[in-house]
N, C-alpha and C positions, 0 to 999 in steps of 0.2 A: 735414770732410776733414783728413786727416792728411799733413802734409808731411815727407817722408824725403830728406835729400841723399845721394847716391851719390857715389862718387869719380870725379872728372874724368880721362879716359885722357890728356889733353894734361899734367895737372899732376903725375901721379903713377901708380904700378902700381895693379893691381887689389886688392891687400890694404890699400890705404891709405884710410881714410875719415875724414869728419869727424862729430863729434857732432850730431845732428840738433836742430833748434830746435822749442820746444814752444809757443812764444807765439802762433802762428796757430790753434792748437787751442782754446785758451781763449776766444779771440774767436768762433770758430766754434760753441762750446757755449753761450756767453751769446745769440749769436742764435738758436740752436735753442730755447732756453728762452723767449725772447720770441716767438717764432714758435707755440709750443705754448700760450702765455698768451692768444693771441686768442680761441681757441674758449672758453676760461674765462672770458673777459670777456663775450663774446657770450651765453653761458648765464647768466652774473650779470645782464646787461641784460635778458633776458627773464624771469628770476626775478623781478626789480625789477618788471618791468612788470606781471607776474602779481600781486605783492604789492599794487602801487597798485590793480589792478582788484579785487582780492579786498577790500581796505579800504574802496574805495569801495562795493562792495555790501554790506558789512557795515555802513557807516554808513547806507547807504539802507533796509537790513532794520530797523536800530535806529530811524530815524525812522518807518517805516511800522508798526512795531509799536507804538511810542508813539502814533501816531496812532489806531491801532485801540484801543489801551487806554483812552484818553481818550474815545474815541467810545463804547465799551461802559460805562465809568463814568458818560459822562453819559446814556446809554440808561436804565441801571439807576435813576440819580437821578431822572431826569424820569419814569420808570415809577412809582416810588414816590411821586412829587408827584401823578401823575394819579391814582393809586389813592386817595390820600388825599382828592382833588377828588371822585372818585365816592362814597366812603363819607361824606363831608361832605354831598354832594347828596342821598344817601338817608337821612340821619339826621332824626329826628323833628323837632329843632330847626329845620332848614333848611326842611322840606317843610311844616311848620304855620305858619312866618313868625313866630313868637314873637320880639319884639325882646329880651327878656331872655335866652331861650335862645340866640339868635344872638349876643348880647354875649359869653355864656360860651364859646362855641365859638371866637369871634374872640381873646379873652383866652388860649384854650389854644394856638392855633397861633402866635400872637404870641411865645410863650416860644422857639419854634425859628426865629425870625426872619422868619416868613412873616405877610402880612397878608391878611384875609379879606373879600371883598366879596359882597353878597347884593343882587340885582335882582328886581324883579317881573316878570311876563310882557312889559310893555312896555318894560322896561330902565331903569326908575327906580329908583334905590338905596333899600333898605329900611333903616329904622333899627335901631341894634342894633350893628352892626359898625364905626361910625364915630364920631368925637367930635363931628362935626357934618355937617351936610347938605352943606356947600361941599368936604368933603374928597374927595369923588370926583365924577365926571360920570356922566351917563346912558350906558347901554350900548346900541348899536345892533346888535341880533341879525341877522346875515346869514342867507342860505339855507343855507350850509353849516353854522352853528352849529346852526340848526333841526334839521336833518336829521341830525346827528352822533350817532353811537352811543357814542362815546367822548370824553373832555375834549379840547379845542383848544388848542394850545400856541402862542402868539404869538411873533414875532421880537421882538428887543431894543426896548424902548420906554422911554417916561419913566413913572416910578412916580406914582401918584395919592396912594398911602397911605404908601409909603415913598420916602427920598430915593434920588437917582441912578438909574441905569439899572436896568430890572427886566425879567422875564420873567413874563407873565400866562397863566394857565391858565384857562379857562372851559368849564363844561359846563352843560347844561340840567337844571333841577330837575323831576322828574316825579312827578305823583301818579296812579297807574293809568293809566298810559301817555300822560297828557295833560301838557303843558308848563306849570307853575304859575309858573315863573320860571327864574333863572339864579344861578349861582354862580361867583364868580371869586376866584384867590387870586394874590398878587404875590410873587415870589421874587426877591431882589437878585442881581444879576449876579455879585456878590463872594462870595455863598454857593455858587454852583456852581463859580465859579473855585478856591476854597480846597478843594473836595471832587474835583474832576475833575483840574485842570491840574497835571501831574506831568512835568518835562522829565527827559530822560536823564541819568545821572551825568557829570560833567565839564562844563567850560564851552563857550560857543559855541552851544548848543542854545536854541532858542525854540518854545513851544508857543502857538498861538492857536485859538480857537473862533469861527467865523462863522456868521451865521443864514442863513436862505434869501436874503436880499437882499445878503449880502456884508459885512455889519455885523460887526465885532468884538465878541463877546460876552464873551469872557476871554482873557487873555493871561498868560503865565508872568513875563514882565519889563514894567516900566512899566505897570502895570495901569491907573493913572489917566489916563496919556495915551494908550493905544491904545483902551481899551474904549469903544464907541459911535463910533469912527471908521470909515470904509469901508475895506477892504482894498485895496491897489493893483489898479486896474481890469485891467492886462494879468495879473498873478498870478492875480487871481481867474478870469479867463477860463480860463486854462490849468488851474487845479485843478478848475473846473466841467466843462471838456471831458475831463479825464482821469480823472474819477470816483475810485473809490479807488485808490491806488497811488502812484507816485513821478514827479514830474514832472521829467523828464531836463534839459530846458533851459529853465529859467524865463525868461519874457520881460522880466522886470523884477526889481529888487532891493528888498527891504523887509524890516523887521526884523532889523537887524545886517547888511545886504548878504548875503542868503543865496545858496548856491551848491547846496544839497541841500533839495528840498521834497518831502514826502510828506503825503497827507490821506487822510481815512476819513470816511464819512458816517455820522451818528448816526440809526440806524435810526428811532426813532420819530418825529422832528420833522422830518428832512431838513436838520439842520446840519451843518457840515464842521468836522472837527479838523484844522488844518494844523500840521506840524512842520518847521521850518528849521534848517538848519545854516550857520554862517558859513564864510567862506573859511579862517579859522584852523583849523577843526577838519578840512576836506577837503582842505588842502594839506600836512598833517602827513605822510602817506605819501609823497607826491613828495619832499619834503626829505630824509627819512630814506632814501629809495632812492639820491638824488643822493650823499650822504654815504657810504653804503655803497659804491657804484660807485668813487667817488674813492679811498677807503681801499684798496678791492681792487686797484684799477690799480697804485698805490704799493707795495702789498705784493708784487705781481708782480714788478714791475722790481727791487725790491731781492732778491727771491728767486732771480730769473734771473741777476743778477750774481753773488750768493754762489755758487749752484750752478755755474755757468761756472767760477769760479776754482777751487772744491774739486775739481770732476771734472777739470779740466785737470791739477792737480797730481797726482791720484791716478792718473790714466790716461797722462800723459806717461811715467812711469818705465817702466812696462810697454811702452809702445810703443817706446821707445827701446832698451829690452832686446831686443824682437822684431827691431828693425832690426840690433842688434848681432849677433844669431844668425844673421839672413840673411846678414850679411856672413862669419861664421865659416863658414857652410854653404857659402858660394861660395869660399871658400879650401879646402874639403874636409875641415873638421874635424867632429866629431861634436857633436850638440846636446844641451845640458843640459836634464833635465826641470824643469820649472817648479814652483815650490814651492805655487802656488796650486791645482794640480789636486787635491791630497789634501784641501784645505779645501772644494773644490767637491764632491768626493765625499761628505765629511761633510754637507755642507750638504743635497745631494739625499737622502741617506739620513734625515736629521732630518724633511725634508718628507714623505717617505713615511709615515714613523712617524706623524706627527701626522694625514696624511689617513687612515690605517687606523683610527685612535682616533676620528676624526670620523664615519667611516662606522659603526662599531659603536655610537657614541651614537644615531647616526640610526635603525638597526635597533632600538635598544631602546624609542625614542621611538615607532616605527612599531607594533611589537608593544603598548605600552601604549594607543596609541589604538585599535588594534582591539579590545583588551579592554573599553575603555570603550564602543565601539560596541556590541559583542555585549550588554554590561549594558544600556544604553538600548534596544537594540532588544527585548530580553525585557521591560524594564518599560514599555513603551508602554501606554497604557491602552485601546488599540483594536487589533483583529487586523490584522497587518502580514505581507505575503509579498513576496519578493523574486523576480521573474520574469525569465527569458532573453526580451528583447525579440522575438527572431526566431522561437523555437520556442515561447513561452509556457509553458515548463516552469518548476516551481516550483524554486528554487535554495536558498532558506531561508525560515523561517515562525518566528513567535513562539509562545507557548503558547497565547494568546487566540486565534490562528487555528485551532490544532489542537483547542481546546476548541470553537470554534465550528462546525467541520465534524466533529468526533467522530472524528479520526483522530490517530495520533501523528505526530511530526515525521519519523519516518524513513519514515512511509507516505506522507506528502504530498510530500516531496522527490522531483522525477522525474515527478510527475503535470501534466499541462496543467491550467491554471485554467479551461479550458472544460470539463473533465470533470465539474466542480460547478456550473457556471452553468446555470440552466433557461432564462432568457430569451435571452441572448445567444450567439451562435455562435462559433465560432473565427475566422471572417473578421470578424465584429463587432469581436470583441477586437482582432484585428490591426490594423483601422482605427483603432481606439481609440489603440493604442500609435504608429501613425504620426503622428497628430497632435500628438505629444508631442516637444519639442525638448530640448537639452541644457541650456538654461538654467532659466527660471523657470515654463515652461507646465505647468499642472496641468488635469486633466479629472476632472469630478465627475459621476457618474451613478448611478441607482438600478437593481438588478436583484434577482434571487432566487437563492439557493444551495440546494443539496439535500445535506443532512447524510448522515452514514452510515447513520443510522435510517430515510432516507427521506423525513424531514420538510423542508418547503420553508419557508425563511426570507426575509423582505424584508430587504435590506442598502442601505446609502448607501456607495458606493466611490468612493475619491479616488486617482487614479493620477498618477504623475510620473517622469521618464524621467531615468536618470543615465548618464553615459558612463563605463565602468570599462575602461580601456585602449582596446584596439582593438573591443571587443565591448559595445554597450550594454545595459544593464539597466533594468527597471521596477520601481518600488515601488507595491505596491498597499496601502492601508489602507481597512478598511471596519468599519462598526458596525452592529449589530442594530436594524432599525427596525419589526420585526414588530408589537410591541404598539402603536406609534405609527399604523401603517397600520390596525389594528383600532379604535383610537379615531377616526379619520378616518371610517371606514365607520359607526361607531356613530353619530357626530354627523351623517352625512348620513340615516341612517334616522330620528333623532329629528325632523330638520327636517321630513321627509317626513310624519311622523306629525302634528306641529304642523300644517302646512298643510292636511293632511285633516280634523283635528278641527276647526279653524277654518272651513272650507268646510262641514262639516256642521251648524253651528250654525244654527237658524232665525233668530235675532235679526240685525239689521243692524249689524255691528261693523266700527270703523275703528281703527286704531293712528296715533297723532299723533306727531310729535317735538317738542322744545322749542320750535320756532319756529310750532306749530299746523299745520304742514304734513302732509298725510295721506301716510303711509308704506305702509301694508298695509290692504286691504279684504278681506272674504270674499264668498263667492258670493252670500249674501242682499243684501248691500250693492249689489253690481253688478246684481242682478236688478232691486231697487226703482228704481235710478237708471235701467236702461233702460226699466223700465215707465213711469216718470213722465217720460221723455225729457229728463232732467238732461245738462246739457252736462259732459263729461268734465273740463273745465278749472276747474270748479266743485266737482265733489264726488268726482273720480277721484285717483288716485294723483298726488301732487306738488302737488295743489290747496291753497289755504290756506283752512282749515276757518272760521277767524274771518272772512276776507274774504268768504264765503259768506253769513255771518250778517249782515254790517253792513247790507244793503239793509232786511232786518226790523227791525233796531235803529233805524235812521233814521227808519222809517215809524211808531215809537212802540209796537213790540210788547213789553210787558214780559215775556213768556215767554222769547222769544229773548234779550231783554237779561240775563236771570237765568242763562240757559245760557252766553252769553258771559262774564259776570262769573265765575260759577262755574269754567269751563274756564280762564281766567285765574289764577285762584286755585290750581288744582291745578298748572298748569306753572309758577307762581312758588314752588310748596311750601308755600303757606299753608293749603290744605284737602286733605283725605284723600279725599273722596268727594261727588259731586253727584248727586242724584236727584230727578227732578220729572216731573209728567205734563203733557202740553200737547195741544191739539186741533191736528188737520191735516186739515180737510175738503176734500173734493175739489171742483172747480170746478162739477161737476153736483149737487152739493148733499148728496152723500152725507158722514155723519158719521164720522169717524175720530178715535181717540186714539192717543197713542204714550207709552210710559214712557222717558223719557231717563235713562242712567245714564253717569257719566264717573269714573274712578278713576285714579291716577297708576299709570304704568308701573312694575312692581315688579322689574325687573331691578337687579343690583348696582351701586353708584356708591359713590364715596369719601364717607366721612363729611362730612356737612354740605353736600352738594352737592345742589340741588333742581333742579326745572325739567328732568328727564329725558324727559318724554314723557307721554303719557296714553292710555288705552283709552276710546272712546266708544262706547256701544251704542243704538240705537232699536228698542224692542220694541212691536209691534202689540197694543194692548189694548182694542180697539173693543168686543168681546163683553163683557168683564169691566164696562166703564164702562156699558153699556146694561142689563147684568143687575142693577147695582148700582141703577141709577135706577129700575127695575123694583120692585126689592126696597123701596126707601124709600116707594113709593106703597102697598104692601100690608101693611107692617109694623103700620101703625096699627090697621087692621082685625082683623088676627090678634090683636093685643094685647088688644084690648077682648073678643074672644069669648072667649078663655082665661080672662082675670080674673073673669069672671062666672059660669062653670060652678060649680053648687052642689055640689060634690063635690072631694075631695082629689086632685087630678090635677097631675101634673107632666110637662113635656116637656123632653126633654135633647137634646143633640147627640151625635156619635159619641165625644167625649171627656168625656161626663157633666157638660158644662156646662149650667145651666138657659137653655132658651129661652123658656119661659113656665110659668108657675105660677098656680094658682087661689088665691083668698083662703082657702078652705077647708083647703088644704094647709098654708098659714103657721100658721093657728090651730091645728089638730090636732097640729103637731109644734113648737109653741112658738117659731116663727120670726118672730112679729108682733111681738117687744118692742122699745121705743123707737120706734114708730110706722113700723116698717119695713113697706113694702109690696111687690107683686109686682114693680115696676120696680127696687128696691134689690137683689133676688134675682138678677134676670136677668143672665147673663154670668159668675157666680160657679161655681165647681165643687162639685159635690154632695159630695165627699169634704173640702171645707174646711168645710162646715157642720156635717157630721156627722164629726168626726174620729176618734172611737172606733168607727167601724163596723168589722166583722169581715171580715178579709181573704177570706172566701168569697163575700162581696157583690161584690167585684172580679170573681172568676171568674164569678160569675153574669152580671154587666154584659157580660163579654167574650162570653160564648156568646150572649147576646142580640143585642148590637150587632155582632159579628163573624159568628157562624154563622146568625143569623136565627131563632133559637128564640123561642118565646112561652113563659115560665116563669109559674108561680104556687106560692106556699107557703102553707100554712094556718097555720104559726105559725114565726115567725122573730124572733131577738133584734135590738133597735135600741137603740141610746144616743142620747138627744135631745140638743138643744143645752144644757139646763140641767144635764146630768149624770145625769139619771135613765134608767133601763133599762125599756124597753117591749118587749112582744112583739106583732108585727104579723102580719097577714095581707096578702099583695100579689099582685098580678098586673102583669106587665111584659111588654110587646110591642113590637117594632121598628117604625118607621114608613120607608117607603121613598121614595126620590127618585124622580122621573120616568123616570130612565134605568133603575131597577130596583135599584141599590145602596142598601144601608142608610144612612140619614141620622142615626139616632138612636133614641130610644126614648120610649114612653108609659108612665108609672107610675100606678097605681091602687092605693091601700092602705086599711087599717082597722086600727086599734090593738084587739089581743086580749091584754092583759097575763095574768098568773099562770100560769105553767107550771112544768115539773118543775126546780126548783133543785137537788134532791139528785141527780138523774141527771147534771146537768151538771158537779157536783162529782166525782162518781164518774169521769165520762169524763176530766176534767181529771188525776185521780190516776194513772189508767192511762196517760194520754198521758206524764205525767212519768216514770214508771218505764220505759216504751218508749223514751222519748228518752235515758235514761241507758244502756240497754244498746246501743242503736244508736250512741251517741256514743264508746263503748268498743270497738266493732268485734268484738263478742263474737256467736257463735251459741249460741242456747239450744234445748234440747229438753226437752220433758215427755212421759214414756212412762207410759202407763196400762198398768200391767203385766196387771191383770186383764182389760181390754177388748182388749189387744193392739193399741194405737193409740199414736201418738206425734204431738205438735204441735211444729212448728219455727217459728223467726222467719224474716224474709226474709233475714237475715245469714248463717242456717243454709243456706239453699237456695243463696245467693251463693258461699259456700265451697265447697259440694259440686258447683257447677256444673249445678244443677237450676233448673227454673222453679217460681216460689213458687205455693203452692196452699193455699187457705183450708179444704180438707178434712183431716182427720186422716189420717195415713199409717201403714203397717204398720212395725213396728221392723226388718223384714228388708230394708227399702231401705237402712237406715243400714249394715246388715252387709254389703250387697253392694257397697258403695262402699269398704270397707277393702281395703288391698292383700293379695294372697293371702300374701306372706311375712311379714305382721304379724298376721294374722287369729288365729292362735293364740294369741299374747301377748295381744291385745285379750280374746279371750273368757276368760283366765284371771284378768286383772285385772277384768273384770266380774263374773265369778263370785264372786271374792273380795269385792267390795263387797256383792254381794247377801248373802253369808251373813255378814257382819259389819257392824259400823258405820263402817268406815273408808271414807275418801273414795276415789272411783274416779278414777285419774290414771294416763294411759299415753299418751306420745308415740307416734304412728304415722303411716303414710301413708295417703293415700286416692287413690282413682283415679276422675277426673272422667268424664263420659260421653264426652268428646272424646278421652281417653286421657291427658290431662295428670295428673301425678302430684303431690300437695301434702303437706305435712307439716302435722298439726294437734296442738294440746295440749288434751284434755279434761279437765274437773274437774266430779265429780257426786257424789251421794249418794242413797241408797236410802231412801224415806219408807215407814214401817210402820204398821200401824193398831194398835189398842189389843192384839190378841193376838201382836203382833210379827211378822205377817206381811207381806211386801213388796207394796206395792199401787201405788207410784208411784216412777219414777226420774226426777231432774230434775238439770239440769247446764247448764254452758256450755262452749265451746271457742273457741280462736283459731286462726287461721292462722300458722304459724311458718316458712313455706317461705322467706321472705327471710333469716331468720337461719342458717338450715341452708345457704344458698345464698351467704353472705357471704364464706367462704373462695375459693371457686371465682370469685367475682365479682372479688376483688383479682387474681387471675391473669389472667383477661380483660381488667382495667383496664390491667396492665402492657402487655400484648399492644397494646391501642389506644393507649397512649402511644407506643410504638415505631413504630406505623403513622401516626402524627399527622403532619401537614405543618406543625405549629407547633413552636417551640422550647420544650421541656419540660425544666427543670432544677430540681435542687435543691442547696442550700448549707448550710454549716454556719453557727452563729452568727458566726462572722468573716468570711463572705462567700466562703469557697473551696469551689469545685464539688465536689460529692459524686456527681452524677448529671447526664447530658446525653444526650438521646435522640438519634437518627440524623439527624432534619431539623435539630435544634439545631447539630449540628457542620456540616452542610452551610451553614446560613444565615450561622455567623460565620466560616468557614473553618478549621474544625479538623479534621484527619485521623482517620482512624478508629482508627488505631495510636497517637495522641498520648495522654499520661498528662493526663486532665482534672482530677486532683487538684492540680495546679500551676496551675490557671486560675482566676482571682479573677473575682468578679462584675463588677468595674469595668474589667477588661481588655479587653472587647469593647464598651463604651459609648463613643459618639463624645466628642469633646471638648466640643461644644456642649451635651450632655446630661449631662456629669458632675456640674455643680451641681445639677441637678435630681434626679438619682439619689441623691447623698449626702446632700442636705439636706432632700429632700422625700420621695421615694419609700421609702427604706429607715426613716426615722423614722416615716412614717405607717403602713407596714405593721407595724412592730415595736409601735407603741403602739395602733393601732387594730384590727391583725389584717389588714389588706388596703390595698393601693393599687392603683389603676388608671388609666392614661393613656398618652399618647403620647410617645414619644421618638426618638432616632436610635441605631443600633448601627453598628459599623464592621466591615468584612469583614477579617479578621486576615491573610490572605493578599494580597488586591488592594488594600486600604485604601479600598474604595469604601463609601458612606454608604448605610445601610438604614433606611426609615422603618417603625416598628413601633408596634403597640399592645401594651402589656405590663401584665401583671397580676401582682403580687408578694403572697404570702400568708405570714404568719408561722406556723411550726409550732411547737407547744408540746407538752410531755410531759404525764403524768397529773397532775404537781403543778403545772402552769400555766407552768413554767419555758421560756424560748426555747430550742428545739431545733434551729433553723435556719430556711431560707426556700425556699419554692417559687415559680416564676415560669412563666408560660404566656405566651409572645411569639409574635405573628401578623404576618408582612411584610405592610404595607399600602402598601408604595410605588406599586404599579400602581393601588390603589384612590384614592389621594389624586390621582394626575394624572386619572384618568377623573371625580371628583367635580368637579374644577374646570372640566373641559370641558363637563359637562352641566348644572352649577348655574344658568346664565344662561337656559339654554333651558327648564329647568323652570320658572324664575321668570315667564318671559313666559307660558307656556302657563297657569301656575297664575293670573297676574293677569288673563287673558282669562276663564277659567272662573269666577272668584269674582265677576264681574260679570254672568254671566249668572243670572237670577232663578229659572230652572227647575233641577230636579235633573238632573245628566247622569250616565248609566253607561254604561262602555265595557265590552263583553262579547264573547267569542269565539264560535264557531260551535257550541261545546259548552256554552255559557251560562255559562261561568267568567268572574267578574267581574275586569276588568283595571284599571279607574280607577273612583273614586268621588268626586265633586266636594263642595265644602264645603256647597252648597245641598242636596244629596241627602242629607248626614248630618242637616241640620236637619229635612227632609221625612220621611226614614223612622226616624230615630233612631239608625241604626247608624253607627259611627264607621269612617272609611276603612280602617284596619288592621284591624277586624273583618269588613268586608264583601268586600275585596279577597281572591280565592282561593275565594270562596263561588259557589254557583249563584244565577243572577239570578231563580230562581224563588221564592227566599225574600222577594222584595219584592213578590210577587203572591199574592192568594188562591187557594185551591185550584182554581176553576174557570179562572181564568186561566193557572195553572201547567199545566194539561193543554193548553191552547191552546197556549202557547208551547213545550211539549214537542213536540207534534205539528209545529208550524212547522219548529223546528230539526231535527227528525228527517226531515222530508220536503225541505227546502230545499236540500242539497247534490245531492240526485239530479235535481231537476226545476226548481231555481231558482225556486220559488213565491215571490212578492213580497207576499202579502196583508198582511203585518205592516208592511212598508215604508211609508214616507210620513208625513205630518204630519196631525195632527187626528184620530187614532184614540181613540175613547172606551174606556176601560178602568178598572180599580181597583187601588190600591196597598195593600199591607199593611205597617204599620209594625213596629218592633222589639217594642212591647207587644202585638201581635197586631190591633190597631186597623185597619179598613179605610176607606178613603177614596176618592172618585171621582177619577179622573185623566185627563188628556188625553195620550196618549202618541205621540210622534213618534220614529220610529226610521229611521236611515239606515245604509247599508251604505259600509264602506270596506275597500280591501285596503292591507296593510301588511307588508312583508318576507315576501311570499308566502302571507300569512294572511289569512282573510276576518274582519273585526271588524264590529261593530253598536255603533253610537251611539244610546242611548236617551234622551230629554229627557222629563221627567215633569213636568207642571204640576197643582198641586192646584186642582180644580174644585168644592171643597167649598161655598165660598159662591155660586157660579155656579148648581150644581145645587140648592142649598136655595132660592134666589130661583125658579127656575123651578117648584120643586115647590108653593111657596106660590102662584105666581100660577096 
C-alpha cells in the first residue's frame, strides 16, 4: 500500500501540497516478504520430511542388503563344508574304516580348524580321528539322518573335540547304497563369524546370525558375550514372522537398542542373518532436517527485512516523484518524461536478443539430434521401418529392411506394410497397433514376408508405438528366422525317425534315467509286458527298474543280483557295459532264455559327469540255447567218426576253419609234429597252417563255398608246413546245411610231386614283362607284315575304345581309328619307317567307336630278316589327351572358380590380395568396383582369430605348404562374424621360392548351428543301435541303403561309409537278390507284404563274397513322406550247423 497525502482545502489552495511520507511503504514490503516466505518454509519442511523418509529407506536397504550378503556368504561357506563332508564320506579311507588312514584325514582337516569324527553304523566312534575314546560321545542316528540325501547341518551346540560353541555337519557313509557308518565334522562358530560377519561402514550397526532355535551363532560385536545366548524373544518372533525383509516396528530393543532391524534366511540350513541399526544412526537425518529448517527460517527473516528496507528506498523516490507529477498535472502543467523509460527499452531489447540466440542454439541442437538419430537408425543390426499408425504406410526404413524385402528405400516408402505380409491381413495389423500405447508397451509376434523375388521368409517382429506431435507413429523391427524354423522342422523329423526306428527293433528296449526310472520303452517292450500281464507301475514308463528287481534279489536269485549290480555300476559311471544270459521259464514249464545287455546313455554331458542314464535290452535267445545244447550232445560222435577215417580228409566251415580232420591228413601234410593231433587243429584257419599257399586257391575256395561248385585239379602246387613245395591232386566239394545253404567244404587230396618247373619259370618271366608294360600305361602292338595280322595288349584296346580280343586282328583296324585329318601324315611316317631304320614316331588323333577323339604318341621300329625285308613292326604308344587339354582345362578352371560359392583368393608373399572371386567379395562385404589390391589378408579376419591366423595358419602354410582349419571372418560392411572353414596353400615358383598364397574359404555358419542341434539325437540313436546284437540296415523302396549299424559292419565286413548309398542287394547272394528285386518292384503297386515280418530264413553275403545263413526281420516305416524298410539280420551259422549235424 502506498500512502500519498494530498493538500487539504481548509488549510490551503490546490497548488499547495506536502511531501508524502515513505515509512509505511517499507513496513508493507517487509510484511510482503514474510508472507512470501511461508510457502518457502512449507516447501522446505516437505523436502525435509522427504529427506528423512529417503534416508530411512536407504538405511533399511543397507541393512537388508547386508543381511542378504551375510546369508549368501554363510550359504556358500556351509555349502563348501557340506561338499567337503560328502567328499570325505566317499573317500576310501572313511569307507574302509582304516584307523591309520582316518587319522591322516583328521590331521589334514585339523589344519583348517575343523575336527573330523567317524562312527560305525550303530553310532559308536571309530578310532583314528581322536586322541582317546573319551573325546567324543556316541552318535544317535535319527530317521532324518538315515534318509538324508545330503549332509545334515546342526544348530549351535557344544563341541566334543573343539572348545567352545561349534556347528556339526553329519552325513551317512555308504558302500554300494548301504549305510556302513556316519561321518561328522565340527566347525568353530568363530570361524564362520570371521568369514561371514561384515557390518556396514560407519558406526552404530550390528550384525548377528541365529540358528533355527533363535540362538546367536555369530555377532559382529561382543562375540564372546552374545554367541550361545538366545535372541530377545519378541525380536525373534517378529523376525521369524517377517521372513526376509525389514521389521518396521521391533517389539523390543536388543544389541545396542536397535531401531532398524533387517533379516534374511540362509538358504541351505534355515538360519537367519539379522542386521540392526542403533538410534544414533537412525536419528541423524531428523536432526539434520531440524537444523536445516531453523537456519532457513532465520535466513528468510533477515532476507525479508533487508529486502523491505532496500526496496522501500529504491521505490520511495519514484513514487514521490509520481505524486509530484500528479500535482503538477493538476495545476495544468506538462509532464516530464521519466529517465527510466529509455533504460527499460534497452533492457527489453537485450532480453529479446538473448531469447533469439537461445532459440538458434536449440534449433542447432535439434538438427544434430536428428542427424544422430538417422545414423543410429541406419546402423541398427536389424531391419527397422517407421509406420503411420493410422494408415500403416511406411514412412521410413533402414538399409537392412530394404535388403530383406529386395526393394530400394524409395520404392518401399508409401507402401503399406500389409502389402508384404503373407500371414496377417491389414485388419490384423491394425488390431496390433491399437494394442500399443504411448509409453512402454511392445508387441512381439511371428509372421512371414514376401520379398520382391517372390520368396517367403519367416520373421520375428517387435513393434512399439511413439507419439510424434498429434499423429502417432509405430516402429517395427524384425529379424529373419527362416533358417531357425527349418532347423526346428528338421529336429522334429529326426525325433519321428528315432521313434519309428526304436519301435521297429525286435528286442525289448528301455531307456533309464540317472535314478533308474524308465523313461522310454519301445513297442516290443510294451507287447511283452501286455502278454505277461505285467503291471504298468512296475515295468512301464515312470517305474523304478531297480525296485522291480528287488523281490528277486531278496529271494536269492544270483542272476538278477548281477543285473542289479551291473546296472548300478553303469549309472555310477564305473562300468561301460553289462551283458549276461539268464533263464526265464514260463509257469507252464516252457523253457526260455534271454540275453540281457545294458550300456550307458551316450548323449553328451560335461566332462567328468557320470550317471546320466542307461539303455537296457532283453533279447529272446531260446532257440539258440536249445541248438547249442543239441550241438554239444552230437559233437563227440562226429569227432570220433572223422578222426578214424583212413584217408586224408579235412572238413572246413564257410571261413575255411577246420571243423574236423583225419589223422592221415596230418601225416601226409607234415602237420603232426610235436605230438599235434586232430583236436589241436580244429578251429584254426587253413591259411594259418599253409602260409605260402597261392592266391588262386582262395578264389577256388570262394567258388566252392559261395557258388557251390565241385572242383578238382589233377596237379596243383602246395607249400607244406616245413617249407617244402609239393604238387597235389585234389577234389573239393561243398557240404550243405538243412536249409540248403552252403555250410563249408570237404577236401580229398593226394600228393603228386615232380612237375614242369621250367614252364613255371617261363610263365613268371612273361608275367614280369607284362606287368612292367601295364604299369607304364603303354599300349603295344606287334604287326606280322607277312601274315597281315597284328597283336595288341589290353591297354591298346582300352586306349582305342575297343573290346579286348585274344585273336590276331588285321592292321586295317588300326588305320580305321586314325583321324581323317591326320591319316595322310601317319601314312607318310609309317612308310618312312619301313624304308629305313628310323624310329616311327608321329603324334596324331584317333577316333573311338563312340566318336570320342583322343591324342596318342606312338613309337615303333621295323624288324627285318636276313635279306633286309621287313617282316615285323613292333612298337608302343600312350594316351597324351590330358596334356593336350591342359590349356583349355585352365580356362575352365578359372570359370569354375568365379562360379564357386566359396571365397577363393590369392595374395602376394606380403599378404596383399591379388585376386578375389565374386563370392568372396559377397562373403566379406567388398563392392564389385572396389580395388582389392589395397586389401590385406588380415583385414577381414575377426579379432578373435587374428592370433591364430598370424601365428599358426600363415607359418604352417609357408613351412609345410598347406594349412586347413576353422576360424572367424568379419563382414567389412555390417561387422557381423562369419564362421568359416579355411584352407591356405603356399604358392612357389619353379625354383621353390615363395610366390604367394592361395585360400579357399567356405561359410559354415549354418552348418555349425545344425551340428549342435542334431548331435544329441544322433548320439541317442547310435547308443540304442549299438546295443542291438543283430545287424540293422535301413533302406528305401529303391533298395538304396540309408543307414548301416556297427553290428552290420561286423557281420558283413563293409564299413558304414562304404555301404551307405549302395544297393542293399550287395548284402545278398544272387538268388536272394532276384527275390528282393521282384519284391521291391511289385510292392508300390500291390502293397505285397511277403518280405515283411520276423523270422524269415534267408542268406547273407559278406564283403569277401562268403555266404552265411541268416534270419531276416523286415519292418516298414514311413518318414517324411517316404517309405523306408528296416532289416535286422541275425547270423544263423551256428544254429544251422547244429541242425545239420543232428
